[in-house]
N, C-alpha and C positions, 0 to 999 in steps of 0.2 A: 415640239421644240416651243422655247418661251422665247417671245422677240424683244428685243431691247425698250419695245414699245412698252410693252407688259411689264419689266422688270422696272420702269421707272416711271411707272403711271402712279400714282399715292395711292390713286382707291381702288388697285389692283390687288386679286389674291394673294399673292407673297407678301405685299406690303403690308395687308389687313396681318395678314399671321404672325408677322414679327410686332406689329402693334399687342396681339394679344399676348404673346410672349417676350414680354421683353430681356436685355441681356444679365440686369444686375440684380440679386434677389435683395429687396427689400422688405422690412416689416409691414408694411401699409400697402394694398393694392387698390386698384382701381375699383374691385369687388367689394371691400371691407372699409365699412366706417371708423375714422379713429376713433370714435366709442367703443366699438367692438373690441379694436385693438388694446385699447387701454383696459377694458374689462378683461380682457385676458391675460396679460400681465398682472393683474392686481389679482388675478384669483388663483395664478400661479404663483407670485408674492406670498401670499397668505398660505395658501398651503403650503410650501416651503417651510416658512417660519414655523409652523405648527410642526411639520416632519422633524427640522430639526431641534427644536425646543421639547420635544419629548424625551429623547437620551435623555438632554442635559437635564431638564426638571427632573427624572427619574433620580438620574445621580445627585442632582443637588436632595432630594430627600432624604436619600438613601447616606449621603455625608453626614449630613446634620446627626441623623438617626444613628451611627457610628459615635461619633463625638459625643453623642447624649449617653449612648452606654457606656462609655469610659470614664466620661467628667463628672455621671452622677454617684459612682460609687465612691470610698472609703481611699481616701490616697493611698493605703498599702496596697491596693490592689492595683495601682497602677506602675510600681516597681519591677523593676528587676534586679533581682537579689543574687548577688555571687557570695559563695562561702568555701573559705577553706578548711581542710582537714580538721577536726579537733584533736586529731591522734596527734598531728604535728609538735615535737615539743624544742624546738630550736630556738631560743628569745629572743634572738636576732630576728627571724621569723616577725614577730610580733612588735616591734621597734619602730615610731610611729615612721621613719624616714623610709622603709623597706613599704610599708603599705601606701604611702604617698605616690610610691615611684610605681609602683605595681596598679594605683589606683591609675596612673596616667595611660598605663598603656590598656587596659581594660576599657579606659572609655576610646582609647584610640580604635578598638576592635568595635566595640559596639556602635559608635557613630559612621563606622564604615558599612555597617551593615545597615543601608538606608531600605526601608524608610522608619526604622528605627531612631526616635530623637531622643533627645534627654534633656533633662532640666538640671543643668549642673550647678545652680544655686542651691537646691536643694538635697544635692545628694551629701550621704553620710558613710563612714567610714570608721573602721576604729576595730576595737576586741571585746568581746561580750561572752559568760558563762552559760554552758546552755542545761546547766544545773541550778534549783534553785539552793543558796544557801542559808542555814537558818541561823538565827542568834540567840541566845538565851539570857541576852543581859534584861535584867531585870524591870527597866524602865518602860516597856516593849506592852503595848496592849495585848492581850489573849484574850479574847472573847470566850472560848473553849476550852482554856488552859493550853494552848499550841501553840508554841514557839513562832513568830512570824519568819517568813523565809522572804531573800532580797534575791535581786537580780544586778550583776556588777557591769557597768559601761565604758569601756574609757573609749571615747569618741571623739573624734575632730570639729573644730569650729564651733565649739559649744558658743564662745564668745557671741557670733553673730547670730543666732537662733535664739539667746536667752537674757533675761535682766537680770542681776543683781541686785534682790531687795534687801538684803542683810548678809553682811560679811563679805567673801569674797570669792572667785572662782577655785576649784582644787588645782594645787601646784604637785608639779611633779616632786616624788620623794626623794631626799640625799642619799648617795649611795650608800649602802650598805644598812639602812633603815626600815624596820620590818611594818613602822607607820605609815599609812598613805592619808591623803585626803580627799573627800567625797563631799559631792552637793547633791542635795533636794530639790526637790521644787515645795513651795507654798504647800500648794495642797497636801503632800506627801509627810511633809514635818506637820500640820497638824493633824492630823490623820494617825502618828506613829507616836506623836510627844517628843519628834526632836527638836533640835537648837544650834546654831551654831557654837561650836566648839563641845558640842558632845560628841561620846566616843560610840562605835560600835565594834564586838568582836565576831569576826562569822570567817570559819574557812581558813583559820588560820592567820586571817588577816585584820589588824587593829586600824582603823578607819576614823580619822576625826572629819566631823560632821566642818567645813570651812563655810558653806553659805547656803541663804535660800533662793531657788531663781522661779522668776515669771518666765513661763515658755512666750516667748513672743507674736507665735502664729499656733496655736495648741491644736488646730485641726490639720494642721499644715502635713508636708510629708514627713518633714525631719522627725517630728514626734510622734510622726506612725511606725517609726521602726516598734515599738513597744508601748501597748496605752498604759503600764507601769511607768511610764518614762514621766508623763504629767501629773499622773495621778494613783494613789497605792488603790487594793481592791480587796473589797472583803470575800473571801473565795471559800468554797465548802466541797468536801472532798472526804474521802476515805470511808471506812465502813466501823463502827457506826458512823453517819455524815456528820463532820465538826469543821466548824468556820475557824480560817485564819487569815493574816492580812498579806499582802505581797504586795511588793513594791521593787524601786528599781535605784541605785546608786550612782551618781555619774563622777566617775576618776579622769585625772588626766591622761593626756593620750601616752604620755612618756610612761605611765602608771601600767599599760596594756601588759608586757611581759612579766608582771609581778601575778597576775592572772593563775598563769601555771603553777603558781604553788600551792595553790586552791583544788577542792576535789568538784568544782564547777565545771571542770570540762570547756574551757574555754576554746572557742574559734573565731576566728579573722571572718569580717563581713565587710561588703561593701555593696549598700543600695544607690541604685540610681532611678529616678523618678520619669516616667513615659513622658514627654511632651506628646498632645496627641489635638493639640488646639488645631495643628495645619493636616492630620490626617483625612485622608479621603476615601471614601467608600471601594473604589478600585484599588488601592493599596492594602486594602486587608488582608487577602490569598498572601500577600510578600513579607506582611509582616508576620503572620503568623508562622510561615517558612521561618523568618529569623528568628521567633522566638522558640519555635520547636528544634532549630538547628543549635541554638545557645542551650537549649535543655537537654537536648539527646544525641546530636549529631555534631558536621563540623567546627561549630561553632564552641561548642565543649571541648573540643580537645585544641584550641587553641586558646581556650581561656586556661588551661588546665597545665599550657606552657608557659604561663605567667604565674599562676600562684599555687601550682606543685599539683603534682597527680591527683591529691584529695581531693579539690578544683568541683563546687556544686555550682547549676545556676537555676534559677526558681523564678518564676513569675505567673500572676494568674491573668494577666492578659489572653492567655491560649484561651481559657473557658468561655471569657468575656467575650471575645472575638467570634468563638463556637455558638454562644449565644446570639449575638447579633447576625450571624449569617443564615441562624434558622429559621428568626423572625423574617429577615429577608427574604429566602426562599418560600417560606409560606404567604408573603404577600404579593410576590411578582407573580405569580400565575392567572391569582385574580386580577391586577393592574393589565397584564398582557392581553385578557378578554376582551377589555376596551379600548386598548390599542388597534388589537385587530379590528376591530370593528369601526373604528372611527380613518384606519387608515384604508378600508373597501369603502365606507362611502366617499371619502375625498379621492382615492381613485375614480370610482363609478362619477363623479359630477366632472374631475378632468374630461374624462372622453365623453360626456354628456355635452361639454363644451367644443371639443372637437367633431363632435357629431353633427351640433347645431351650425358650427362653421360651415361644415360640410355642405347640409342642406340650403343653408344660405348661399353659398356659390355654384350650388348645383348645374346650374344652366352654365355658368360659366364654364367649370371641368369639362359639360359636356361640349362645349360647342369645341373647345381645345382638342379632348379625344376624337370628334369628326373630321377636324381639320387637320391630322395626323400626329396631333404630341403622342410620343412614347408614354406608356406607363411608368417604367421608371426612371424617365424625366419629370415625368408629373409629380411623381411621390419625391425625387430630389428637390423640385423646386417648392411645395409645398412645406418640406422639411426645413429647408434652409430659411425661407420667411417665418414659420413659428418658432425658429431656434432663435431669429433675430429676438424675437420679441420673451421666449420662456425661458430659456437661458440665462438671462439678464435679472430677470424677475424670480429667478430660483438661485442665484448668485445673494441680489440685496436680499430676499428673504433669510437665507442661509444665515448673512453676516449680522443680519438684526437679532435672531435666535442667540449668535455667541456673542454679542454686546450685551443684550437684557437678560439674557438667562443666564444664572451660574452655572458652571458644570468644568468640568475636569477633562474628558475626552471631547475628542474634535471629529474624530472619525466616523463614529455613527451617525454624525449631524453631518455633516457631507455627506456621505452615502446617502441617507434620506433625501436632502434637498438635491441631490444629482439625480435621483429614481424620478422626484418629482418633475424636473426639469425634461428629463427624457420621456416621460409616459405624458408632461403639455406638449412637447417637440411633436411625438408620435403619433397623437391622437387623431391630429386632422390628418398625416397624410395616409396613415393605415385605412381609416375611413372612407378617403376617398379613394383608395385604391381598391377596397372590395366594393364600393358604389360604381367603380367605371371599371372593372376589370375588362369588357367588352364595350362596346359600343353597339345598343339597342334602345330601341324605341322607351321608354318610360313604361312602365308597368303598376297598376297601383296595387301596391301591398299591404294592407289592413288587418284588422283585429278580426273581422268576421269573413274575410274572402279568402285570408291565407291559409295553408295547410302546411303542421312541421314537415320539416323532410326528414329522410333516414339518418342523416349527419344530426340534426340538433336532439332526435331521441336517443342518439349513443349519447350524443355529451351530458343530456341530462340524466341519465342512465348512472354514467358517470358520476358525476356530481353529486347522484343520491348515496350512490356507494360511500362516497368517500363523506358526507354526512351521517352517515348511520355509522360509520367506523369511529367516525370522534366524538359520538354523542355517548354509544356502546364506551369508548375508552373513558371519559369523563364520569361514567358512572360507573364504573367499579374501580378507577384508581382514583378519580377526585383529584380537587389542585392542588392539594395538600398534602399529596403522595410523597413529597421529598424530594424528586428526581428533576427540580427545577421547573423551569418554562418547557410544555410541549406546544409546540408550533399547530399539532394538530387539534389536539384539547382547546388550544386558544380561538382557533377560529371554528368552532362547533357552533356557536349564535350565530356568527355570519354563514356557515353553510347548510343552518336550518332555516334562515332568509333565500336564501337562493334557492332552495326546495321549493319554499311558499312561493316566490316570485315565478319559477317555471310553472306551477302548478296554477296558480292564477290564470297566468297566460295561456294555458292551455283550455281551465273552465270559464273564462271571461266571456267569451263570446257567447255561450247557451245563456245567460239570462238575458244579454241584450237580443237577442232573436225574439225570448220569450216576450219580452217588455214591448218590443216593437210592432208585436201584431194586433195587440187591443189599442197600442196611440196610433195604428194607421187606419181604426176603424173609427177615432172618438174623433170628434170637432176640434178646433183648432188647428194650427201650424206647430207650433213651437214644442210639443212635446214628439210629435213624428220626427220632424226636419233635427234636433238635438238628438236626438237616441239614433237616425241615420247616420248622423254626421260622427257620433260617437264609436258605432261600429266602421267607419269608414275611416278611422282616424290612422297614421302610422302605428305600428306594434310600438311601444311602452317599452319594452325590455328595459332599457338601461334606467328611466326614473323609475318605473316600479320597483328595480331591484335597490336603486341607490332607499327610495321610500322606505321600503321593507327593514332595509338592512340599520336604517337610520333610526327607523323606530323600534325596531328589536335591541339595538343597541341602547338608547336613552331606556327602552323598556327594564333590560338587564341591568344597567347602569343605576337607575331609579331604585328597582327593587334591590339592590347592594347596599344604596345610602343610605333606604329605609330598615333593611336588616340590619346595619351594624348600629343606628341611633336607638334601635327596637333593642338591640343586644347590651348598648351601655346602658341603657334605661333599667332593662330587666337586673346586670349584674349589681348596679349603684342601689334597688330597689331591695336586692336578696342580702347586700350587705349590710344596709341601715335597717330593712325591717321597716322602716316608716319613711315619712317626711323628715325626723330626724330623730338620732338617738341620743338622749342623755343618758351616761352612765358614771359611777363612781366607785371609789377603792370601798365606802364605809356604806353603812344608810343613809339615805335622802331623807331632810328634815322636812316634817309633815308641813310646815307652812308651806315651803316648796311646791309638794305635791299638791295642796289646794289651788298654788297660784297659776300653777301652769295650765291648769284650764280657762282659765281667765283672758290668756294671751290673746291678740287679738291673729285671726289667722287658725288657733289652734280648733279642730273638729274633735279630736280626741285624743288625751293623754290618758294613757293606759300604763301606770306603775305594775311591775314585774320583780318576780324574786325569781333571780337564776344562780342555781350551784350545780357542780359540777361533782355526780358522785360515782364514785368505783364501780365497776361492772362482777357482778360474780363468775363470769365466767373468763377474767383476766384480760378481757379484749379492750378494745377504748372506751373511754371514761362516758356517763351519761349524763346529756344536758338537763336537768330539772328545771321546768318553768311553771311557775304557780302564780296565776292571772284571776281576773275576773272573767269569768266563761265569758258573759255577755256582752264585757267590751272588748274582749279579745276577738271572739268571735265576727264583732265589727269591723274590726282593725284586718282581720286576714282576708273579708268580704273583699273590702275597700282597695286593698293589694294587691290580692290574686294572690295571696301567697299562702295556700292550705286551705281554702275556704270551709269549712264546718258548720255545722250546727249544734249553738249552746246547749240545747239541752240534751246532745249525747253524752256531756262531761255532769250531768247532773247530778245531784249529793245522794246516790241510794238509802241512805240513812243505815244507824246502826254500826256491825264490827264489817258488813260486805266491803269489799276491795274498791279503791276510788277508781270510774272508768276514766282512763287519758287518752289523748290525742298523742302518736306515738307517731316514729319514721319509718318506714320499710326497713330501715337496720334491724331495731328492735323489735318487729314483728319476727323477721328472719333469723336473729340469735336466740327469741327467748320464747316465740311461738304466741300463744294465748292466754297462758298459765298465769298468773297471779306472781309478782316479783314487789322484793321488799327494796324500798330504800331508806335511808336515813339523811335526812335532812338537819339543820341546826334546829328545826321545831320539834323534831320528834320521828318516832317511826310511821311510813305510810305504805300501806299494803295497796296497791296500782294494779292494775289488769288493761290492756288496750283494749282501746272500744272502738276508735277511729284510726285510720292510718293515712297518713298526709304526707309528700316527698318535704314540702317546704312549710316552713313555721317562720313569723318576723321575728320570734324574742330568739333565734338561733340559725344563722345561715347556714351552717355545715355539720355535719357529724350528728350521731343519733340524740334525740332529743324525744321528751316524756312532757308534756301537758297536760297540770291538772286542774282544777276549778277551786280557787282560793277560798270561798265558802265551804268546802268541804274540811279543807285544812283547818281553816279557822273554828270548826265545830269538834274536831280531832283534840286539838292542840290549843284550846284558848289562851290560856296563861302566855306561852311561846309567841303565839304570832301574836297579840296584842305587845309585845313587847318592843320598845321601840328601838332594841340593839338588832331586830330583826326585820327590820321597816326595808321597803325595797328600797332597792340600788340601781337601778334600772326603770327608765322612763323612755314608751314609743310616743311621738305626738306624731300625728297626723292633720294634714289640713293641704290644701293645694297653693293658697296665698297664705303661706307662715311670714309673719312678720320676723323676722331673725333679730332684727335691733331690741325691738320689746322681748323677746325672748333671752337673750344675752343680758338684758337688765334686770328682768327679773331673776335670774341666776345670781347674779353681781349684790342683789338687794336680799338674797332669802336664803343665801349659803353664805356659809363661815368660811373665812377666809384659809382654816386648818382643813377645810375638806375641800380637796381638789378634784375636781368633775371635768368631763371630757362631751364637749356635745359634737355629733358629726350627723351630719346635712347631708342628703341625698343629692343635691345639688353640686355640691361639694365633692362628693364623690365619685359622681358622674364627670362632674370635670377634669378628674385626676385620670379618669378612664381611658380619656382621650388627649392627654397630653405626650402621649409619647412621638418624639416627630419623627419617626419611620412611619405613623401611621397617620399624623396629620399630614404629611408631605403625601404618603401614596389617597389618601381621602382628596385632597383638595385637586390634585392630578385627574382622579376619577370624576370627580365634581367638572373638570374644565374640560375635559375628553367628552364628558355627556355633553354638556353647553354646543362644545366645538361641532360633535354628533349632531345636536340640532338644528346650529346653525349651515352645516352643510345640507341636512333636509330641506329646509327651506330655500335653498339654493338652487338644489337639485327640482322643489317641485317649480321654481319660477324659469328656471331652462327648458322646463318640459310647457310651460304656460308660451314661454316666448318662441318658443318651435315653429307652436302653430297658428299665434297670435298673426303674422300676416292675412293669413288666409283666414280666420273669423273676421280682423275687420274690415276685407274687402266684402266678404256675406253683408255682412251688417250694414253695410255700407250700401248695396244692392237693395236689399230687403226694404232699407228707410226710405229709399229712393222710391220702391212701389208701395211706399205707404203702409210702413208697417209701424204702429206703435212703438214711444220708446220703450213702454213696459215691457211689451210683449219682445224688445230687442233683449233687456234684460233676463227675462224669463230662458230666453233662449240659451244665452251665453253658460246661466247656472246650470239651466238643465241639460248641457254639453257635457261641463265639466264635473256635473255631480258622478255621474259615474266611476268614473277613474279617481276621483277622489275618495269615495265610498269603497272604491275597491283597496285602495291605500291604507285608510282608513282601519277598516276592518280587517283586511288584512293584516296590518302591521299589531293589532289587537291580538288577534288568535294566533301570529306566530308567536311574539312575544309571552304571551300566556305558556303557548307548547314550548317552548324554548326555557322557562322558566322551570315547568313542570318537568320535563327531561332533564335538564343538567341543575337543578336544584339539591335534591341527595347528594350529587355529588362534589358542591360547591362550599367549603367549609369559612364561612365568614369569621370564623372565632381569632385570627391570628391581624386580620385588619381590623375588628372591630375593639378588642381586649388586650390588653399588654399580656405577653406570656408569663410574665414575672408576677402579675397584680393579685392580690389575694382572691377578691370576690369573682374571681371568673366561675363560668359557671363549667361544671364538669360534663355536661354536655358539648357537643360541638352546635355554632350556631351554623345550621342551614340556610341554605338560600330557596326564600320564599315568596311566592307571586306577592306585588303590592298592587293593589287595586290603582290606587292614583297614578304610579307611575305605568300602568298601562293603559287609562284609557284618557288623561290628561295629552300627550303626545299625539295621538290619533286626532281626540277632537280637536284639539290647537291645530293641525293638518289640513280636517276639514273646513273648519271655519277660515283659513287662510285662503284656501281657495278656493271657496265662495265669493268670500272679500276682493281676493285678484281678478273673479269673473265679473263683479259689481264694478269695481273699479276701468277694467277694461271697456262696460259696456259705458260707462260716463265718459270716461277718455275717446271713444268712438262717435259719443251723441258730440261732444264741442268741438269735433274736428269737422261734422257733416252740417253743421250750426254755423262754423266758420267758413267755411266753402259754399254755402249756400250767402253768407251775407255778401262773401266779395262775388261772387256769380250775382245778384242783383247789384250792386254797385257799378260792377262792369258792364249790365244791361243801360 
């Protein structure tokens, strides 16, 4: 029985137990320093910020990508067009008032279909002919004797979109008059010899030209209604092909019903430009549904209720959004691999922080359990303490991500930050619960002495099965299988790293035992003591797992970025053929050809004659390249595009077929038999001598390359004619002076000869110009950098966990006379085994992951635009990058050793300070 004295004695056991278990949860315990609390809060804040910022970053670059995909196309592709049946012959339906009333109703339906937003200022409505009408007036130009054809447009709001340069806008014709007024643009009038006051007779109408117009925004949506509105065009058609002029005439809106009297099959139309400036990536599926509903679904039914049963809606937006969706789905799996890696590393680091706190408070918690504290009560107490730090940190991190990172969706960021806060809250309680399930004496559990349990073996086999399944799935389907993001496939690199960590933990004690035997017989204390302490260290499962996942993710991400850069370099080089490519529609002047070789930075200037030859098999044409064999072979070796020996194209002399370098397609189509080509020089008989997949002069197609000296021998007169001089020059030089090159072109090229200079650097920049790819690449880079930061933090936490014990050991050994150099050596040798384990394991794991997953990872969508011309036909597979494999592991090793040296130096300073104070006290 407890006596009153015992209950009231300040030093009695009940009072001490109450002191050990205070009643109010506080974020700062007696066993924790303010620095530890602030460090935990900062870790949770940064982790929650990254977790919340990632989905918003994905939303941001996808939104920029969809806006660029729709904003970079022609205005006519960003429109919704509604047309009414051309078989409706009621004149009242073509009156301006009717069209205006229907326009208001259509706009109301379209604007109600969010997120479909219109640009009302550029909308256009009216009546137009769908079949061209010809005019036999004698004053019109007829290149091949064919009458020009005209389209008639009676459009509204012409005065707002055009400026009258001569005459006036067309006016409606008086009632009963058969003559109508029409206006044309200045460019059309100049091409067809039209002038104000002139008359045209076509389709039963007599049209008087009332004035000439200048479009205020020729490239805008209003004039994108028909390219003929702004400029007449010379078209070719018919059998045999003949040329004829095509143009458009603009009538007053009130003359729309008059078009029913022509054979032009008029129709009513309403065109509405779509405003994509506020469109987000999350709205793309809904916008596609709206557009498809207008074209084929309930939206079309509602439109027909306004314009009639023959109403139709059409838009190119559906196809554009489909293309963006394919690009996004192709990029997302590669980004998901990085996200899974960084998420795993961050989670392990948070768990390590909880484990460090549990180890730091082990004696306190063991004392509480020994004095009767229940395990649920202890867990609840620790949960309340850590929640007071972790949850506010996660909330602040999420708020910062929402404020600093643009994005459209809030829920994924909230869930990610909440997950980080929950993990940070439960890491310490769960670790403490596992360590203090029962009250028992402390038992040393180390790497050498520990034995894997049956439960651990089963868990390892389960993870192994998941990893093998993920790798097989990725190799079979690939990341670009079109099914979106596969969670198991995205986690494959992480699972491989997990398996490697488990295997290394199993194998690690063996080399320690083998190394400890000779160290025990060697002279000196440092080696044996360091290996013994390394073997007696606690099992570093979480630190090793974090480091291996981080190194694997860094190697994977670095190899992805290196592969993207290499693919773009290769595509740009294939498209240009050298560092610069100069082309012209006519032969280049001889002075220019001789001056190009003297431009600073030009190592080789190879003039070429490139022509297209019809094939005898009625297949694709052949590209004939005539160049000096020595210079062209030197260029091919320098660029790596189909290197060959120039002697293989040497002139055989006589009437023998000329040896040629051909593409595999030429060999497949024609075999090794001689073939006859007919360039402008004269007939050439060539035979395949060398087969190469690529060649600098022609980035694609089937090509044939012959030596220019052989052609000059066979056809000396036509070859020497200036009219057959080269029109293509390939320039090679790593430090090409572009300014001097352009100056040379201006100096030696006549103004009447248009030329085009294409630079490999410019082409390379264009390949990386897609906002979707730029955003994904930047996010990937940031993810790899964050993974490296968490890896360093994991290394720091693993060293911090054993730092007090090392400091005590070092202080005791120095008190016994251990020199400072021996102390530094001891700490370095103690840290070296685990650092080598992590560095070597990370390198091997990264290499194995890349070797296993590389064939199934297609980098083409991330590296190159899907619609770009010079993209390679073969997919760009992931390949190991030596720098990405070795540099992270080397940096980890160096940092681990540097940290050990710094700790030794700090311990020496503490010892010196303590000795000085002892001397002063004495």
